[in-house]
C-alpha positions, 0 to 999 in steps of 0.5 A: 500500500502506498500512502502518506500523511494521516492515511498512514494511520488508517493503513496501519490499523487495516494492516493489523486487522489483515495480519490476523487473516494471514494477509501481509500489507506492506505500507510505503509512507511517502514522506515527501510528495515533491520530490516524490520517491519514484524508486521506492514506489517501483521497488514496493510494486516489484516486491509485492506485485499488487498495489493499493494507493490510499489518500484522503483527497478526492479520487479524481485529480488526486495524487493516486493518478500520478502514482499510478502513472509512475507505476505504469512507467516504472513497474508495469510488468511487475503487476499481478492485479489492477492498481486500486485507488482508495480516496476521498469522495469526488466532492468538496471537502466538508468541514462538518465532522460527521460529513468529513467522516463520510468523505474520508477513506476508512479502515473498513475500505482498506480491509475490503479492498485488500481482501479483494485484491488478494483474491484477484 
């Protein structure tokens, strides 16, 4: 899983749940977005052969698209499944806490998509 910032915590929680099912989730924390670590992205894809990109911004126009392009350019032949993007909803970011909770990706989303990708 490739992620950064607050979503690292979401990924770590999901990894703990999935480890009990025998699913290992490698988490690459992109500590810098500019410059982005293209080599680390390619290395994790080559190692795991599958990838989930997790971020809290909207899916359309979000960083996951750029990361997917890097994977396509640097590690496409290593993929054994589709690139999965888990992101915020395609809407304005809400300021109300209950609406923000609905907008942001959740641990359950990561667990569900990880199970689905493992079965692919």
